[in-house]
Backbone as a ProteinNet text record, in pm:
[ID]
protein_1_A
[PRIMARY]
MTANAKAPKISVKPSSLRFEPMNAGGLLGSSSPKSVVIENTGLSDLILGTINIDNIADFSLNNNCPPILESGASCTIDFSFLPSDVGVREGFITINTNDPKKPAALVKFTGKGE
[TERTIARY]
-1109.6	-1160.7	-1139.4	-1106.2	-1096	-1175.5	-1219.2	-1293.1	-1229.8	-1223.4	-1170.6	-1283.5	-1328.2	-1433.5	-1369.8	-1436.7	-1390.7	-1460.6	-1384.3	-1436.3	-1518.6	-1607.6	-1677.1	-1579.6	-1613.4	-1527	-1614	-1602.2	-1683.6	-1614.8	-1695.9	-1651.5	-1745.6	-1690.4	-1769	-1725.5	-1821.6	-1788	-1897.3	-1862	-1732.3	-1717.2	-1595.7	-1570.5	-1582.2	-1606.1	-1629.8	-1725.3	-1802.6	-1898	-1873.1	-1879.2	-1866.3	-1993.2	-2060.1	-2183.1	-2154.5	-2233.3	-2222.8	-2265.4	-2213.5	-2255.1	-2407.1	-2463.6	-2607.9	-2634.5	-2752	-2792.6	-2810.9	-2754.2	-2766.7	-2907.8	-2952.6	-3081.3	-3197.9	-3177.3	-3281.5	-3392.2	-3372.8	-3479.2	-3517.4	-3422.4	-3450.2	-3456.8	-3454.1	-3457.6	-3319.5	-3314.8	-3186.4	-3142	-3018.8	-2961.5	-3028	-3001.6	-3040.8	-2958.4	-3017	-2940.7	-2824.6	-2720.2	-2606.6	-2596.1	-2559.8	-2558.4	-2418.1	-2403.5	-2284.2	-2328.2	-2255.4	-2288.5	-2201.8	-2268.6	-2202.1	-2216.2	-2105	-2110	-2028.5	-2077	-2002.4	-1930.3	-1800	-1721.1	-1653.8	-1685.2	-1631.4	-1718.9	-1687.4	-1757.9	-1848	-1862.2	-1957.3	-2035.1	-2139.2	-2227.7	-2153	-2182.5	-2128.6	-2234.4	-2199.9	-2293	-2263.3	-2364.1	-2351.5	-2401.5	-2309.9	-2344.1	-2391	-2359.2	-2402	-2333.4	-2402.5	-2345.4	-2323.6	-2198	-2163.4	-2156.9	-2220.2	-2231.8	-2152.2	-2071.1	-1995.6	-2015.4	-2059.2	-2073.7	-2156.4	-2273.5	-2355.8	-2480	-2482.1	-2600.3	-2645.3	-2554.7	-2589	-2616.9	-2616.4	-2639.3	-2748.2	-2822.7	-2919.3	-2886.4	-2922.2	-2896	-3018.9	-3030.7	-3135.9	-3066.8	-3063.6	-2994.6	-3087.5	-3056	-3135.1	-3073.9	-2983.7	-2911.5	-2974.5	-2981.9	-3027.8	-2914.7	-2943.4	-2837.5	-2735	-2771.8	-2680.2	-2680.8	-2560.4	-2545.3	-2482	-2549.9	-2494.1	-2379	-2300.5	-2188.9	-2239.6	-2175.8	-2212.7	-2326.4	-2392.8	-2505.3	-2454.8	-2540	-2506.4	-2631.1	-2609	-2717.7	-2665.2	-2752.6	-2710.1	-2747.4	-2668.6	-2701.5	-2704	-2816.4	-2833.7	-2812.1	-2742.2	-2711.4	-2760.5	-2810	-2848.2	-2779.1	-2766.9	-2696.5	-2792.3	-2798.6	-2879.2	-2802.8	-2718	-2631.8	-2712.6	-2677.7	-2743.8	-2678.4	-2558	-2482.5	-2387.8	-2330	-2234.4	-2100.7	-2023	-1890.5	-1888.4	-1768.8	-1750.1	-1810.6	-1887	-1952.1	-1896.7	-1860.5	-1801.3	-1865.3	-1864.6	-1913	-1865.3	-1886.1	-1855	-1934.4	-1946.5	-2006	-1905.7	-1917.6	-1838.7	-1936.5	-1919.5	-2005.1	-1928.4	-1976.6	-1911.4	-1956.6	-1860	-1889	-1813.8	-1839.6	-1764.7	-1651.8	-1615.5	-1502.2	-1375	-1302.1	-1185.6	-1073	-1065.7	-959.3	-1002.2	-1132.8	-1183.7	-1308.7	-1290.6	-1405.7	-1488.1	-1435.9	-1510.2	-1477.2	-1581.2	-1564	-1607.3	-1530.2	-1553.4	-1604.4	-1705.2	-1754.5	-1752.2	-1683	-1671.1	-1758.7	-1812.1	-1886.8	-1846.4	-1851.3	-1824.4	-1921.4	-1949.3	-2032.6	-2005.7	-2062.5	-2040.8	-2174.1	-2198.5	-2316.5	-2284.1	-2375.6	-2352.6	-2455.7
2839.5	2924.9	2860.4	2941.7	2894	2987.1	2934.8	3015	2994.6	3099.4	3092.2	3123.3	3022.6	3043.1	3101.2	3195.9	3255.4	3184.8	3141.4	3061.4	3144.6	3076.9	3143.3	3163.8	3255.1	3282.8	3318.7	3241.4	3265.9	3366.2	3453.9	3546.9	3528.3	3510.1	3492	3598.3	3683.5	3790.9	3805.6	3803.5	3765.5	3613.8	3568.7	3424.1	3365.5	3452.1	3403.2	3498.6	3442.6	3520.2	3494.1	3600.6	3588.2	3646.5	3563.9	3606.7	3649.5	3745	3791.6	3678.4	3678.1	3575.6	3577.7	3457.7	3442.6	3342.4	3353.6	3256.6	3120.3	3019.1	2882.3	2830.2	2743.8	2678.9	2744.5	2858.4	2919.9	2991	3025.6	3092.5	3227.2	3294.8	3425.3	3419.1	3299.7	3286.5	3297.8	3293.5	3297.4	3440.7	3454	3585.5	3645.7	3772	3833.8	3769.2	3751.5	3686.8	3772	3703.3	3766.2	3703.3	3782.9	3734.9	3720	3621	3601.8	3620.3	3705	3731.8	3643.8	3570.4	3487.3	3559.6	3581.8	3653.2	3579.2	3584.8	3530.4	3647.2	3657	3765.1	3720.9	3599.5	3547.8	3586	3529.8	3566.8	3457	3345.8	3242.6	3199.2	3119.5	3080.8	3004	3039.6	2971.9	2873.8	2748.4	2646.7	2623.7	2645.5	2622.7	2482.1	2397.4	2257.9	2238.7	2125	2091.9	2181.3	2200.2	2271	2166.3	2142.7	2046.8	2121	2064.8	2128.5	2047.1	2116.3	2048.2	2120.9	2048	2100.6	2229.2	2225.1	2345.2	2338	2246.7	2227	2354.1	2442	2564.5	2682.1	2657.5	2762.3	2716.5	2810.1	2774.7	2857.4	2804.5	2878.1	2879.4	2986.6	3002.3	3034.3	2937.1	2952.3	3020.1	3143.8	3220.7	3218	3124.9	3121	3022.3	3061.7	2967.8	2870.2	2763.3	2667.4	2721.5	2825.9	2885.2	3036.8	3094.5	3240.5	3285.9	3374.1	3429.9	3523.7	3558.3	3651	3780.9	3825.8	3950.2	3937.6	3823.5	3804.7	3768.8	3796.5	3761.7	3712.1	3650.1	3600.8	3596.8	3563.5	3559.4	3427.4	3392.1	3284.9	3351.5	3337.4	3400.4	3297.2	3338.8	3251.3	3313.6	3229.1	3270.9	3178.1	3225.8	3151.5	3125.2	3000.4	2960	2850.2	2890.6	2791.6	2692.6	2567.3	2462.5	2442.6	2496.7	2476	2593.6	2603.7	2710.4	2679.9	2785.3	2770	2814.9	2809.5	2850.7	2745	2789.8	2702.9	2738.2	2638.8	2662.5	2571.3	2617.2	2536	2594.6	2522.1	2576.4	2504.3	2569.9	2507.4	2516.6	2424	2424.2	2429.1	2528.9	2544.9	2493	2386.4	2327.6	2399.9	2431.9	2508.4	2452.3	2512.5	2477.3	2576.8	2659.9	2751.5	2665.9	2667.4	2579.2	2613	2736.8	2774.3	2759.9	2755.8	2744.5	2656.5	2525.4	2436.5	2421.7	2472.6	2469.7	2595.7	2669.3	2790.4	2759.2	2805.5	2775.5	2899.8	2880.5	2987	2931	3001.3	2958.5	3047.2	2990.4	3071	3034.1	3134.6	3110.9	3194	3145.8	3216.4	3156.5	3220.7	3171.4	3161.5	3044.1	3024.4	3058	3129.2	3168	3105.8
-3865.8	-3762.5	-3626.8	-3531.1	-3394.5	-3305.9	-3194.6	-3097.2	-2960.6	-2887.1	-2751.4	-2654.6	-2583.9	-2484.3	-2358.8	-2300.9	-2175.2	-2060.3	-1966.1	-1855	-1757.7	-1683.8	-1574.2	-1458.1	-1369.5	-1254.7	-1135.4	-1027.7	-909.4	-816.6	-761.3	-657.9	-539.4	-421.2	-299.2	-199.3	-158.2	-63.7	41.2	167.3	222.5	221.3	242.9	243.6	384.3	482.1	618.4	689.5	781.2	860.6	1007.7	1086.7	1231.8	1293.5	1373.4	1438.6	1581.6	1628.9	1767.7	1861.3	1985.6	2081.8	2102.6	2117.6	2137	2247.8	2308.7	2409.9	2346.1	2409.2	2358.4	2383.8	2298.8	2317.9	2247.7	2186.5	2105.4	2178.7	2306.3	2380.9	2319.6	2259.4	2199.7	2047.9	1990.3	1844.9	1784.2	1653.1	1583.1	1558.2	1514.9	1484.9	1362	1340.4	1213.7	1103.9	985.6	878.6	829.1	787.2	720	582.2	484.2	346	290.7	205.6	124.6	-20	-92.6	-232.7	-321.9	-409.6	-509.3	-642.5	-712.2	-839.9	-944.6	-1067.8	-1180.7	-1247.5	-1225.3	-1284.5	-1414	-1458.8	-1584.8	-1702	-1818	-1940.1	-1994.9	-1923.2	-1963.2	-1839.8	-1860.4	-1750.9	-1641.6	-1517.1	-1399.9	-1350.7	-1346.7	-1297.2	-1149.7	-1067.1	-923.8	-896.1	-857.6	-831.3	-688.5	-635	-499.4	-396.6	-285.5	-171.2	-63.1	-29.6	75.4	208.3	307.8	439.5	539.9	621.1	725.4	857.5	958.2	1093.5	1095.7	1034.9	1025.2	1114.1	1209.7	1293.4	1365	1398.6	1470.9	1378.2	1249.1	1150	1053.3	1001.8	897.7	774.7	659	536.5	448.8	372.5	273.8	142	53.2	-74.7	-174.8	-210.8	-306.3	-446.2	-471.1	-598.5	-696.3	-822.4	-925.4	-958.1	-1030.8	-1063.9	-1162.9	-1239.6	-1337.2	-1320.8	-1310	-1305.7	-1436.2	-1506.3	-1629.4	-1595.4	-1693.5	-1674.9	-1614.1	-1507.6	-1440.7	-1341.3	-1334.3	-1242.6	-1102.6	-1003.6	-865.9	-793.6	-679.7	-595.4	-452.5	-357.4	-217.6	-152.3	-54.4	38.9	176	245.7	376.6	486.3	592.3	704.2	833.8	923.7	1058.4	1157.5	1280.4	1385	1499.8	1544.4	1658.6	1732	1828.9	1895.1	1979.4	1966.9	2044.7	2181.6	2197.3	2320.8	2339.8	2457.5	2485.7	2419.3	2398	2338.9	2194.2	2137.9	1998.6	1907.2	1810.7	1713.2	1576.2	1497.3	1365.9	1262.3	1139.8	1029.8	898.8	791.3	659.7	552.7	439	321.5	207.2	116.5	-5.7	-122.1	-209.1	-325.8	-446.4	-505.8	-623.4	-749.3	-838.1	-958.5	-1078.8	-1194.2	-1315.2	-1343.9	-1246.1	-1259.5	-1264.5	-1377	-1388.6	-1290.5	-1244.5	-1150.9	-1005	-980.6	-844.2	-846.6	-862.6	-875.1	-746.8	-635.1	-509.2	-430.3	-392	-310.9	-168.3	-71.9	68.4	141.1	226.3	314.3	456.1	546.4	686	774.1	883.3	979.7	1120.2	1207.6	1349.6	1431.9	1549	1645.5	1781.9	1883.9	2020.1	2091.8	2148.7	2231.6	2375.3	2440.5	2581.4	2672
[MASK]
++++++++++++++++++++++++++++++++++++++++++++++++++++++++++++++++++++++++++++++++++++++++++++++++++++++++++++++++++

């Protein structure tokens, strides 16, 4: 007997977020949150590992995802923008997974402080 396990598969939508220009320094608070949907479109459990953050000082995130997503399950990560200074602000996160074809999913964000 042999068995063929079907791998997990991560889907991230959208893979980038663009925030409207905001006043720098937080006088008016942060932007309305924007969500990224993480889904397991594979046939076995998707393990969501560490989230690596790069240059995210002007963005905040709220991770609503469990450590394991069953087949067909989804979750969201919400992001807000609060620029600390004027100019274009950029950042990204990398979500590490057990998806053999995409072991790390990238989400980029941009916004502008005024």
